[in-house]
C-alpha positions in Angstrom: 2.5 30.4 39.3 -0.5 29.1 40.9 -2.7 30.3 38.1 -0.6 28.5 35.8 -1.0 25.2 37.7 -4.7 26.0 37.8 -4.7 26.5 33.8 -2.8 23.1 33.5 -5.1 21.3 35.9 -8.1 22.4 33.9 -6.6 21.8 30.4 -5.6 18.2 31.0 -9.0 16.6 32.0 -10.5 18.5 29.0 -8.3 16.5 26.6 -8.8 13.2 28.8 -12.5 13.4 28.3 -12.3 12.5 24.6 -13.7 9.0 24.0 -11.1 6.5 24.9 -12.5 3.9 22.4 -11.8 6.5 19.6 -8.9 5.8 17.6 -6.7 8.4 15.9 -7.3 7.1 12.4 -9.0 4.2 10.7 -8.2 0.7 11.8 -6.1 -1.4 9.0 -6.3 -5.1 7.9 -3.3 -6.6 6.4 -3.5 -8.2 2.9 -1.9 -11.3 1.4 -0.8 -9.1 -1.7 -1.1 -6.2 -3.8 -1.5 -5.1 -7.5 0.9 -2.7 -8.8 1.3 -0.8 -12.0 4.6 -0.1 -13.8 5.5 2.7 -16.4 8.7 3.0 -18.6 8.5 6.5 -19.5 11.0 5.9 -22.4 9.0 3.4 -24.1 5.5 3.9 -22.9 5.3 0.5 -21.7 3.0 -0.3 -19.0 2.3 -3.5 -17.1 0.3 -4.5 -14.0 1.5 -7.3 -11.7 -0.1 -9.0 -8.6 2.4 -9.9 -6.0 2.0 -11.7 -2.8 3.7 -10.3 0.4 7.4 -11.3 0.3 7.4 -11.8 -3.6 9.2 -9.7 -6.0 8.8 -8.9 -9.7 11.2 -7.5 -12.3 10.1 -4.5 -14.8 13.1 -3.3 -16.8 15.7 -2.7 -14.6 13.6 -2.4 -11.7 13.1 -5.1 -9.1 10.2 -4.4 -6.9 9.4 -6.4 -3.5 6.0 -6.1 -1.8 6.8 -6.0 2.0 3.1 -5.2 3.1 -0.1 -4.0 2.0 -3.1 -3.2 4.1 -6.5 -1.5 3.7 -9.1 0.3 6.1 -10.9 -2.3 7.8 -14.3 -0.7 7.5 -14.0 0.1 3.7 -11.9 -2.6 2.0 -12.6 -0.8 -1.3 -11.1 2.5 -0.4 -7.4 3.6 0.0 -4.7 0.7 0.0 -1.2 1.4 1.5 1.6 -0.8 0.4 5.1 -1.1 1.6 7.7 -1.4 -1.1 11.3 -2.0 -1.4 12.6 -1.1 -5.2 16.3 -1.8 -6.2 18.0 -0.9 -9.5 18.9 -4.6 -10.8 22.1 -3.6 -12.3 23.8 -1.6 -9.5 21.8 -3.4 -6.6 21.0 0.1 -5.5 17.8 0.7 -3.2 15.9 3.6 -4.9 12.8 3.4 -2.8 11.8 1.9 0.5 8.5 3.0 2.1 4.7 3.1 1.9 2.9 4.1 -1.2 -0.7 5.2 -1.1 -3.0 4.0 -4.0 -4.9 7.3 -3.7 -2.0 9.5 -3.6 0.8 8.1 -5.5 2.9 11.4 -5.8 2.7 11.6 -2.0 5.3 9.1 -1.6 6.7 8.2 -5.0 9.6 6.6 -6.6 11.9 9.3 -7.7 13.3 7.6 -10.9 14.0 9.4 -14.5 12.8 6.4 -16.4 10.4 4.3 -14.3 7.1 4.9 -12.3 5.7 2.3 -10.0 2.4 2.8 -8.0 0.0 0.7 -6.1 -3.5 0.2 -7.5 -5.0 -1.9 -4.5 -4.7 -4.8 -2.1 -5.6 -8.0 -2.9 -9.0 -8.7 -0.8 -9.7 -12.4 0.5 -13.1 -12.4 -0.9 -11.9 -11.3 -4.4 -9.4 -14.1 -4.4 -12.1 -16.7 -3.3 -14.6 -15.3 -6.0 -11.9 -15.6 -8.6 -11.2 -19.2 -7.7 -14.7 -20.2 -8.1 -15.9 -18.2 -11.0 -16.3 -20.3 -14.2 -15.8 -17.0 -16.2 -12.1 -17.2 -15.0 -11.7 -20.6 -16.0 -9.3 -20.7 -19.2 -10.3 -24.3 -20.1 -6.4 -25.2 -20.0 -5.4 -28.5 -18.9 -8.5 -30.3 -19.9 
């Protein structure tokens, strides 16, 4: 019994010696929106949509709401994660509620015979500011 106590006493400090500032995973930053892609497998119609957090979009019989989007703080261009709620419009049935990863859409995917939805990326703050000031994006409407 004493040997077991000694082994446990020696094992516990070894795990506590890990760097206390080291986190289990990367730190994430919340985004104000995300870009999603839709596919209708029956008609081969695709579409991209940019949603703000709390906004929804209709694609075919699906209603998709963006609940949250986040990206690794140290590398914003890498893997985005978005929390989506997807409903069947006609029956108001929830088809999906959870996190989708941009780099691994099949890991947590919508299971629907006709439609696919996946995350492309989060909207980055500097990208929004650049688009607003970039003269190439000005369509000339309203002049």
